[in-house]
C-alpha positions as CSV (number, residue, x, y, z in Angstrom):
1,M,-26.1,8.7,-7.3
2,A,-23.4,11.1,-8.1
3,E,-21.5,9.8,-5.3
4,A,-21.6,6.1,-7.1
5,A,-20.8,7.5,-10.2
6,A,-17.8,9.0,-8.9
7,S,-16.8,5.9,-7.1
8,S,-16.9,4.1,-10.4
9,S,-15.1,6.6,-12.8
10,A,-12.4,7.0,-9.8
11,S,-11.9,2.9,-9.6
12,G,-11.1,2.3,-13.3
13,W,-8.0,1.3,-12.2
14,S,-9.5,-2.2,-11.0
15,R,-10.6,-2.5,-14.5
16,R,-7.5,-2.1,-16.3
17,R,-4.7,-4.7,-16.0
18,E,-2.0,-3.4,-13.4
19,R,0.7,-4.7,-16.1
20,G,3.2,-3.0,-13.8
21,S,3.7,-5.3,-10.9
22,L,2.7,-8.8,-11.5
23,L,4.7,-8.5,-15.3
24,L,7.6,-6.8,-13.5
25,L,7.8,-10.0,-10.9
26,R,7.6,-12.4,-14.1
27,L,10.3,-10.6,-15.8
28,M,12.6,-10.0,-13.1
29,A,12.2,-13.2,-10.4
30,G,14.2,-15.6,-12.2
31,F,17.2,-13.7,-13.5
32,S,17.1,-11.4,-10.0
33,L,17.1,-14.1,-7.6
34,R,20.0,-16.1,-10.0
35,T,22.1,-13.3,-10.1
36,G,21.9,-10.8,-7.3
37,R,20.3,-7.5,-6.6
38,R,22.8,-5.6,-7.9
39,A,23.0,-7.2,-11.3
40,G,19.0,-7.4,-11.5
41,R,19.0,-3.5,-10.8
42,V,20.6,-3.0,-14.2
43,V,17.8,-4.6,-16.0
44,L,15.5,-1.8,-13.9
45,Y,16.6,0.9,-15.7
46,G,15.3,-0.5,-19.3
47,I,11.9,-1.7,-17.6
48,A,11.2,1.8,-16.3
49,A,12.4,3.6,-19.2
50,Y,9.9,1.2,-21.4
51,F,6.8,2.3,-18.8
52,F,7.8,5.9,-18.6
53,L,8.0,6.1,-22.8
54,F,5.2,3.8,-23.7
55,A,2.6,3.9,-20.9
56,P,1.1,7.3,-21.7
57,R,-2.1,7.1,-19.3
58,A,0.8,6.4,-16.3
59,R,2.9,9.1,-17.6
60,R,-0.2,11.7,-18.0
61,A,-1.2,10.5,-14.2
62,S,2.6,11.0,-12.9
63,L,2.9,14.3,-14.4
64,Q,-0.7,15.3,-12.5
65,Y,0.5,14.2,-9.4
66,L,3.8,15.5,-9.1
67,R,2.7,18.7,-10.0
68,R,0.6,18.4,-6.6
69,A,3.2,17.1,-4.6
70,L,5.9,19.6,-5.8
71,G,4.2,22.9,-6.4
72,R,5.4,23.0,-9.7
73,R,5.9,21.4,-13.0
74,P,8.4,18.4,-12.5
75,R,11.5,17.9,-14.5
76,A,11.9,14.8,-16.6
77,S,14.3,13.5,-14.3
78,E,12.0,14.0,-11.3
79,R,9.3,11.8,-13.6
80,F,11.7,8.9,-14.7
81,R,12.6,8.7,-11.0
82,Q,8.9,7.9,-10.0
83,F,8.9,5.2,-12.4
84,M,12.3,4.0,-11.4
85,S,11.5,4.1,-7.6
86,F,8.2,2.1,-8.4
87,A,10.4,-0.5,-10.2
88,T,12.7,-0.9,-7.8
89,T,10.5,-1.6,-4.8
90,I,8.7,-4.5,-6.9
91,H,12.2,-5.9,-7.6
92,D,13.3,-5.5,-4.0
93,R,10.0,-7.7,-3.0
94,L,11.5,-10.5,-4.6
95,Y,14.5,-10.5,-1.7
96,L,12.1,-9.4,0.5
97,L,9.6,-12.5,0.1
98,N,12.6,-14.9,0.6
99,G,13.4,-13.4,3.9
100,R,17.0,-11.6,2.4
101,F,16.8,-8.7,4.8
102,D,20.7,-8.8,5.0
103,L,20.0,-6.9,1.8
104,F,18.6,-3.8,3.3
105,D,19.4,-1.3,5.5
106,F,15.7,-0.6,7.4
107,E,15.4,2.8,9.7
108,V,12.1,2.2,11.7
109,A,10.1,4.9,13.1
110,G,7.5,4.0,15.8
111,E,8.2,0.3,16.3
112,E,8.4,0.6,20.0
113,A,4.6,1.4,19.8
114,M,4.1,-2.0,17.8
115,H,5.8,-3.8,20.3
116,E,3.7,-2.1,23.2
117,R,0.4,-3.7,21.6
118,L,2.2,-7.1,20.8
119,A,2.9,-7.7,24.5
120,P,-0.7,-8.2,25.6
121,G,-0.9,-10.6,22.5
122,E,-3.6,-8.0,20.8
123,G,-4.2,-7.6,17.0
124,A,-4.3,-4.5,15.5
125,L,-5.2,-3.0,11.8
126,L,-2.4,-1.7,10.0
127,F,-3.1,0.8,7.3
128,G,-1.1,1.3,4.4
129,A,-1.2,2.8,0.7
130,H,0.4,2.9,-2.4
131,L,2.9,4.5,-1.5
132,G,6.4,3.1,-1.1
133,S,6.8,-0.7,-0.6
134,F,4.0,-2.3,1.8
135,E,6.6,-5.6,1.7
136,A,9.2,-3.9,3.1
137,A,6.9,-2.3,5.8
138,R,5.8,-6.0,6.5
139,A,9.3,-7.4,6.6
140,T,10.1,-5.3,9.5
141,G,7.4,-7.6,11.1
142,R,8.7,-10.6,9.7
143,R,12.0,-10.5,11.1
144,H,10.1,-10.9,14.6
145,R,9.2,-14.2,14.9
146,E,6.5,-13.7,17.5
147,L,4.8,-11.5,15.3
148,R,2.3,-12.7,12.6
149,L,1.1,-10.5,9.8
150,A,-1.5,-11.1,7.3
151,M,-2.5,-9.0,4.7
152,V,-5.9,-8.2,3.1
153,M,-6.7,-7.3,-0.5
154,Y,-9.5,-7.8,-3.3
155,E,-10.2,-11.3,-4.5
156,R,-9.1,-10.8,-7.9
157,N,-5.9,-9.2,-6.8
158,A,-5.3,-12.0,-4.1
159,R,-5.6,-14.6,-6.9
160,K,-3.3,-13.1,-8.9
161,I,-0.8,-12.5,-5.8
162,N,-0.8,-15.7,-4.9
163,T,0.0,-16.8,-7.8
164,A,3.2,-14.9,-8.1
165,L,3.6,-15.7,-4.7
166,A,3.7,-19.2,-5.0
167,A,6.7,-19.0,-7.7
168,I,8.6,-17.0,-5.6
169,N,7.7,-18.5,-1.9
170,P,5.0,-20.7,-1.6
171,A,4.9,-19.8,2.3
172,A,4.3,-16.2,1.9
173,A,1.0,-16.9,0.2
174,A,-0.4,-18.2,3.1
175,D,-0.8,-14.8,4.8
176,I,-3.2,-13.7,2.0
177,V,-7.0,-12.9,3.0
178,G,-9.3,-12.2,-0.1
179,L,-12.0,-9.8,0.2
180,G,-15.1,-10.4,-1.6
181,S,-17.3,-12.7,0.5
182,P,-19.6,-12.4,3.6
183,L,-16.9,-14.4,5.8
184,A,-13.9,-12.2,4.9
185,L,-14.6,-9.7,7.9
186,L,-15.1,-12.4,10.3
187,Q,-11.9,-14.3,9.0
188,V,-10.3,-11.0,9.8
189,R,-11.9,-10.8,13.5
190,D,-10.7,-14.4,14.0
191,L,-6.9,-13.0,13.1
192,L,-7.2,-10.4,15.1
193,D,-8.5,-12.5,17.8
194,E,-5.3,-14.5,17.5
195,G,-3.2,-11.5,18.0
196,V,-2.2,-11.6,14.3
197,F,-1.8,-7.7,12.9
198,V,-3.8,-7.5,9.5
199,G,-2.8,-5.0,7.3
200,M,-4.8,-3.4,4.0
201,L,-4.1,-0.9,1.5
202,A,-6.6,1.7,2.1
203,D,-6.4,4.3,-0.3
204,R,-7.9,3.0,-3.7
205,T,-11.9,2.6,-4.6
206,R,-13.4,-0.4,-6.4
207,G,-16.6,-0.6,-8.0
208,Q,-19.5,1.0,-6.3
209,E,-17.8,1.4,-3.0
210,P,-18.5,3.9,-0.9
211,T,-16.3,6.9,-0.5
212,E,-15.5,10.0,1.5
213,C,-14.5,13.3,-0.2
214,V,-11.9,14.7,1.6
215,S,-8.5,17.1,0.7
216,F,-5.5,16.1,-0.6
217,L,-2.8,17.6,-2.2
218,G,-4.6,20.9,-2.7
219,A,-8.3,19.2,-4.4
220,P,-11.1,16.9,-3.3
221,A,-10.1,13.3,-3.7
222,R,-12.1,10.3,-2.9
223,F,-10.9,7.7,-0.5
224,P,-12.7,4.4,0.8
225,I,-14.9,4.3,3.3
226,G,-15.1,0.6,3.9
227,P,-11.5,-0.6,5.7
228,F,-12.3,2.5,8.1
229,R,-15.7,0.9,8.7
230,A,-14.2,-2.3,9.0
231,A,-12.1,-1.1,12.0
232,A,-15.2,0.5,13.4
233,L,-17.6,-2.5,13.6
234,L,-14.4,-4.6,14.5
235,E,-13.6,-2.1,17.3
236,R,-10.0,-2.1,16.7
237,P,-7.2,0.2,16.8
238,V,-5.9,1.3,13.5
239,T,-2.1,2.1,12.6
240,L,-0.3,4.0,9.6
241,M,2.1,1.4,8.2
242,L,4.4,3.0,5.4
243,G,7.7,1.6,3.8
244,L,9.4,4.7,2.5
245,Y,12.1,4.2,-0.5
246,L,15.2,6.4,0.1
247,G,17.5,5.0,-2.4
248,G,20.2,2.7,-2.8
249,N,19.3,-0.5,-0.5
250,R,17.6,1.7,2.2
251,Y,13.8,2.1,3.7
252,R,12.4,4.1,6.1
253,V,9.7,2.2,7.9
254,V,7.2,4.1,9.6
255,F,4.3,3.1,12.1
256,E,2.0,5.8,13.4
257,P,-1.2,5.9,15.5
258,L,-4.2,6.8,13.3
259,A,-7.1,6.0,14.3
260,D,-8.6,3.8,17.8
261,F,-12.3,2.6,17.4
262,T,-12.1,0.6,20.7
263,A,-14.5,2.6,22.5
264,V,-16.3,4.6,20.0
265,P,-20.1,5.0,20.9
266,R,-22.6,3.8,17.8
267,E,-23.8,6.9,17.4
268,G,-20.5,8.9,16.8
269,R,-19.2,6.1,14.7
270,E,-19.9,8.2,11.1
271,A,-17.8,10.8,12.7
272,A,-15.1,9.1,13.8
273,I,-14.7,7.3,10.7
274,R,-14.4,10.7,8.7
275,A,-12.0,12.2,10.8
276,A,-9.7,8.8,10.6
277,I,-10.2,9.2,7.0
278,V,-9.1,12.8,6.8
279,R,-6.2,12.0,9.1
280,Y,-5.1,9.7,7.1
281,A,-5.1,11.5,3.6
282,G,-3.2,14.0,5.7
283,R,-0.5,11.7,6.6
284,L,-0.3,10.2,3.0
285,E,-0.1,14.1,2.0
286,H,2.7,14.8,4.2
287,Y,4.9,11.5,2.9
288,C,3.9,12.4,-0.7
289,R,5.4,15.8,0.1
290,E,8.6,14.5,1.7
291,H,9.0,11.5,-0.9
292,P,7.2,12.3,-3.7
293,D,8.7,9.4,-6.0
294,N,7.3,7.0,-3.7
295,W,3.5,7.3,-5.0
296,F,2.7,4.8,-7.1
297,N,-1.1,5.2,-8.3
298,F,-0.5,5.6,-11.8
299,H,-4.2,7.1,-12.6
300,D,-6.4,9.9,-12.1
301,F,-6.5,10.0,-8.7
302,W,-8.4,13.1,-8.5
303,A,-11.2,12.2,-11.3
304,H,-14.6,13.2,-10.5
305,A,-14.5,14.0,-7.0
């Protein structure tokens, strides 16, 4: 009962309108695609300032997070930088979805491991987070024609994102798989069997979803069990994939082996799942401290843990 209540409280983000991403896409899509990235970025300062000044819940969550990540009270400039980084990654998404990879400077770490998995034609699960730009991470794969990437997300979010993508680049919407039906796991399995790399963000809980409480940035926090349980049921390896924004037009894309469920016996599955979640949270903590302005969970991540 306590876990269910905590999950419900911690997932309050799912019941609120995520006005950030879709609103910004609508505001900037037409203007930015016509005028170019440099001109479009001028508008970002106003948009970031709006959310910084008039989104009190997000501002409180930002302050709470940055205190943990920095180990001190953040300066106003550091708090604004987080909002600006968020706006920038959404703005850049417009160009990445349209294949304008030439506009960006990508530094990639661990890509050779992805090519090793690509060689035998096997798919794998790629777990990201609301840390940096998952689209920038996906872009490194989309540059390779032989590599196909699909994205798994909650059904309601999938519908919203598909609507937005259809207006930006209809071809991109074909790579979205919506969770919410008993067939979703079978769809993911079929994609993996076809050699597709399937990505999902594994840092947010939703509804009564089971969670695991682990240490994150010095305090207990709840992470969803579902993505890791799916990996265990499908008996697949999991790779951490992050697209960290470094400023300007630069991104650092990271691929790291996270867990391998290909040979985990049934009796050891739950222990392996917990170990994978602990490692996942630990790697997120590492990159949050290294790039504190890249964390885009603007809600109380530690609520009722």
